[in-house]
GUKE-189534 format. One record per residue (C-alpha): x, y, z. Coordinates in steps of 0.1 Angstrom, whole numbers, plus 5000, padded with zeros to 4 digits. Layout:
XYZ;...
REM end
This chain:
539648764941;535648784943;533348824971;532948424972;536648374975;537148605003;533948475023;535548115018;538748255033;537348425062;534648125072;536747785055;533747565071;530747715059;528647545035;526647735008;523347645002;521347584968;518147774981;517348104965;518348404983;515048594986;511448414983;509348644960;505948754982;502948644958;500648934944;497748964966;494449004949;492249284962;488349194970;486849404940;483249534952;479949654936;479549944958;481250294957;484150374978;483850734993;486850964986;486451275006;488451595018;488751755051;490751955073;491751835105;493652095128;494152315100;495952065076;494451905045;493451535048;492451265022;489851005035;488950705019;485850515032;483650215021;485649895014;483649545020;486649345023;488749225051;490749505072;494149325062;493149375024;492349745033;495649795054;497249675017;495349904999;496450205022;500050095021;500050074982;498550404978;501050595006;503850444989;502750534952;501950894963;505250914987;502851065015;502250965049;498850815063;497350575086;494250325087;492050405114;488250315121;487850115087;489150435068;492350545053;493450875062;496251035036;497851345045;496951605019;494751664993;495151394966;491751324958;492151334922;495451084923;493950844945;490650824927;492350724893;494750504914;491650314924;490050344889;492950154878;492449894902;488849824893;487350004922;484350244917;484850554935;482650854944;483951214951;482651354980;482751714995;484152024979;
REM end
């Protein structure tokens, strides 16, 4: 007995719909700019942080970019004051990811 038959026994009056189960989110394209984004390293309260600044698009696009970076690197971080703050020193990886997306990136600091 498969799951559909079991559900029909439990809920005999339920009518199944023909709609797809999940609607896929459309791919959101980011604003690619001509100016450089700045990727710098700082120590805050004794801990290493990577800060990305200089995005000229909307805040929503920048938040989406922050979420993608945090997910791909599997690290924590935040979007604050028009900059992305990533926990740890990931400048090289972040710069490679941004270059793959078509951004121009400058490395600032040690």
